[in-house]
N, C-alpha and C positions, 0 to 999 in steps of 0.2 A: 504494500500500500504506500502511495506517495502522498504526503501531507505537506501542505504548505503552511508555514508559520509566519505571522506578520506582527510587527510591533504595535505601534499606536495608529489606529486607523483614522481618527479625527474626522469621521464622516466621509472619507474619500473612497468609497466602495468602487466607483467606476474605474479609477486609476489602478487600485490594487487588482481587481479582476482582470483588467487589460494586461497588467504586468504578468500575471499567471498565464494568461493565454499566449503572450509573447514567448514566455519560457517553454510552454508546451510545444510551440512550433520550432523553436531554435534547438531545444534538447531532444525533440521527438519523444516526448513522455506524455503521459496522461495523469493529471493531478486528481486525486480522489476527494480531498477535503482541504478546507482552509480553517486555520485556528488564528484568532486575533486575540492579542494579550492586553486588551483594554483601550480606554479612551475611543471606544467604538463610535460614540455619538448617534444613538438611534433616535434621531429627531424626526418625528412624524409630521408635526404641525408647527406653525410659528409660535403657538402658545407654549410648546415644549422648551423653546429657547429660554424662557424665564427660570427653568430648573436646571440649566447648564452653568455651572460655576466657571465662567471665563470672562475675561475683559470684554466690554461691548464690542470692540473691533473684531473679535473672534467669533461673535454670534452670527453664524450663517447657517442656512438650511443644509448645504452641502448636497449629498446625493442619496442618503438613506431613504428619504421620503418616497423616491421613485419605486424602491423595492417594497416599501410598506404598502403603497396603494395599488401595486400590481402593474404599473407602467413598465417596470423591468422586473426580471426574475433572476435571482442569483444563479450564476452559471455552475457554481460548486456549492455542495453543502458547506455551511459556515457555522462554526461555533465560536463564541466570543465570551469573554468576562468584562466586568465593568472596571473602569479606571477611576480617575478623579475629575474627568470632564465628560460627564454623561447627562442624558435626558433622565435625570434621576427619578422624576415622577413616573416615567414609563417603566423603568427597571424595578421600581418598587411594586408596581402592578404584578410584575413577574419575578417576585422575590425567589420563589422556589425554582425558577427556570421556566423556559417555554419558548415558543416560536415568536421572536420579535417581528419577523416577516416571513413570508414563504421561503423555506429553505435556509433560513437564518436563525439560529438557536442561541438563546441567552442561557448560559450555565447556571444562573442565579447568583445570589450573593455569595453562596458556596454551593458546590454541586459536583456530582460525578454522573457521567453518562457512558454508554458504550457506542462506539462506531464500528460496526462489524464486531470483531472480537478484540478490538483495542479499547482499553479503559482509560478515559480521560477525565481528570479532576481539575478543579480550579477554585480560586478565591479571588473575589472582586474587591475593588477598593484599594486604598493605601493605609499604611499603619500611622496612627497618631496616638501616642500613650494617654493623652488626655481624655479620649473617648473610648478606648479600647475595652474598659471594664463596664461600660454603661449598656443600657438596652437600646434598641432601635426605637428612639423616641420621636424622631422627625416624621412629620406628615405634611403632604403637599396641601395647599401652596406653601412653599418654603420661605421663611424670612431670611434675612442676610446672614444669620448665624447658622441656621439649619442647612442652608444650601452648601455651606463649607464643611459640615460635619456628616451629612447623609452618606457620603462615600468612605467614611473612615471605618476600617475593619473593626468588627467586634469580637470579643472573645468567645462569645456564644457560637458564632459560625466557625471559628477556628477549632473549637472543642469538638464540634460535630465531625470535622474532617479528621481529627486526631483519633476517632473511633474506628476508622477504617482499618481492616485487617487484610483484606485481600489485596494482591499487588496492583498498583496503579502504573500504567505504561507511560503516561504523559501527564505532567502537571503544569498549570499555568498560573501565574500571579502577575499583577500589574507592576507593583514595585519589586526590587530585588531582595532575596533573602539577605538579612544582615550578616556581614562577614564574607559574602561570596567573593569579594575582591582578593581575599587571601589565596584563592585557588585559581587565579588567572593572572594576566600581565597587568598589574595595577599601575606600573610605571607608565606603560603605553596609554593606559585610560587617563592618567593625569596629564599626559602630554596633549591628548585630545580635549579633555575637559579639566583644565587646571583648577577650576573653582570647586572640584570634588576633593582636592587634597586634604582639606581640613577634616571633612567627614570621614574620609578613609583612615587618617592618622588617628582620629579620635574613636574610630570604630563605631560611627553613628550612621554610616551610609547604608540604608536598606531597612527592611522590615524584620523586627524580632519574631512576629507571628509566622512569617514565611520561613525564617530560619528554623523555627520549632517544627514546622510541618515538613521541611526538607529532612531533618534528622530523623523524623519518625517514619515518613512514607518511603523515603529512599527510591524515588522513581528513576527509571533509566534516563529519562528526559525531563528537563524543567525549562520552561521558557518564560521570559519577562519582557517588559518594555519600560515605559515611564521616563527613563533618563535620556532618551533620544540619542542613543548611540549603540553600536555593536560591541558586545563583550562576551567572549567564551570563557568558560572555566570547566574544570573536571574535579569532582569531589569524590574522593574514596571514603566510605563510611567505615572506618576502623581498618585495622590491619587485614589485608585480604578479604575486605568486605565488598558490598555492593558499590557500584560506581554510578554517579549521576553525572550526565553531561548537561551543563547549563549554558544557555545562550540567551543574552538580551539582544533585542533588535530595535532599530531606529523607527521613525515615523515615515509615512509615505511621501517622499519628496525626491526630485531628480537628484541622481548621484549620492543617494543615501542608502544604507545597507538595511532595508526594512523587510526583506523577504528571504526565507530560507526553506529549502525543500528537504524534507526528511523522508528517507526510505526505510520503512519499518515492516518487519515480517508480519503477515496476517493471513486469515483465510482467503480463498480466491474471490469472495464476493458473490453476488453484489452486496454492497455495504450499505446498511441503514443505521440511522440514529435510533437508539433504544434507551428505555429507562434502565437503571442499574438497580438490581434487587437489594444489595446491601445498603446503598445510599437511601433507598426508599424506607428501609427499616429504621435507619439512624434518623431520618427526618421524622418519622412517626414517633420514635422514642423521645426526641427532644421537643417535640411540639408542646408538651404540657408545661415546659418551663421556658417558653418563648419570651424573652425579656422585651417589653414594649414601652418602657419608661426610661427616664433619665437616671433613675436610681442605679447604683452599682449592682451588678449581677454577681451572685455568689459562686458562679463557675462549678456547679455540681452536676455531674453527669447523672441522668436518670438510671435506675436499675434496668438492666437489659431483660427484655422478654424473650426467652429462648424459642417460643413458638412463633413470634411475630414474623421472622424472616420467611418461614415456611408458609404462613398465611398470605403474605404478600406475593410470594412466588406462585401460589395457587390462584390468586386473583388475577395475575398477569397472564397466566395460562388461559384464563377465561376471556379476557378482553384483548389480549396482545400487548406487547411491550413498547409499542410506538407511543411517544408523547401525544397529547391531545391536539387536535387540529387547531391551527392558527385562526384567530378571529380578530378582525379590526375593531378598535374601540374609538368613539368619537373624541374630539378635542375637549380637554377639561383642564381647569387650573386647580382643581382639588382632588380629593380622593375619588378613586373610581375602581370598581371591580372588574378584573379581567376574567372573561369566561373560561379561559384556560386554567387559570389559578383556582377557580371555583370547582372545575371539573377534577383537577388534581386532588384537591382536599376532599372533595366528595368520594373519589376513589379510595383515599387512605382513611375515610371515615373520620375526618378531623374537622373542627369548626374553623371558620374564616375569621382570622385575627387582625389582618393588615390594616383595617380601618378602625381598630380599637382606639377610643379616645385617649389622648395623651394626658398624663397627669398635670395638674395645675401648679403644683408646688415646684420650687426651684431645684429640688434634688439636693445632692451633696453640696457642701459649702465650696464655693468657688466655680460651680458648674456654670453660672451665668457668664463668666469670663470666657467668651468664645472667640477671641481674637486668634486666628490660626498660627500656630508656632511655625508651620512650614512656609509661611509667606514672608518671613523677615529675612532679607538678604544679608543681614549682619550677624545673624545668630548662629550661622554654621549648619542650619538644617536645610534640607532640599525643598525647594518651593514646589507648589502644586504643578507647575508647568516649567520645564527646563528652559524653554525659549524666553519665558517671561523672566526667569531668574537671570539669564544672560543680559536681558535688556536692563534689569535693575542694577546688576553689578557694574555695567558700563556707566550707568547714571551716577552711582555712588563714587566710582573711581574718577 
């Protein structure tokens, strides 16, 4: 199976698909799947732009809307995770994952699916310690604070992924695992991106949550984006242990390294995207402790139900393992239920909680201070967008 992996999409589906088609002609190959590592920007309507945390000059419709409305059809099955520049209102509708457009699948805030016999897992968003232990308290329409925190990774989603026992073939995260530069050519990275030097030296470049998952899951392949550069690394987990090949990729621009073709052994096909039984069981298990307020979450894994996995397996045999059909939803500036999510929860016999009313209290002391740490070019932390960080540093200097 040939899988194309792309860095930050930034809504530029047309050019990414065109680049893949060009590679197929030049290399005489057939690409089976596209995986995108975040900042996909699934903007359907102009109203969605109010939920995208970017500077006004970057608020553009781009090309996803054509695939959403059916004017264009994705020429390749496409799987993506969320980054820190997303139509967050739409991705919240599909929190558990689902078809964002025909042939384009959002993996969810955290998720695992099968494509053929290849198992693909992912974690959306970026790491920020100030929100990591809190619940998913943000609800559309987002205020100026919530639009900056909605994409911050929560411990709840990471702990769900930590329960995975069966091998993962490919894992994707938007930001890099913390410490990954120890396993690649960090000197070359600093030459290309000199403003990363401080974070690398202080060991603050990357996500602590992603590093935790890397050490637990040990997948053969891990792909990331976010920092808008290509960076390979090889991680050996213990002496004579499993090996993970890591690769970060750039965003889709001319003369940038934003695309990589992976040739991975698989069954002969045809390949379809399917639910993953183990992940469905984990999702069911954790639903009862889904944190939906700003209060700190106690990070307690529910007791496992040994019969649950078999129950879900039996239900999938009855209805099939394909995700529920794509359904368009109308423009909305507030909470909206997506029929796919409703069908998913009905299948798992779980209540719908995504529009639960958020609490009115301020939560833990200091939670009202929402100025984003990652947006300060002087504090040594990586900004939400690397291009914006470069602009800010030029202005400072």
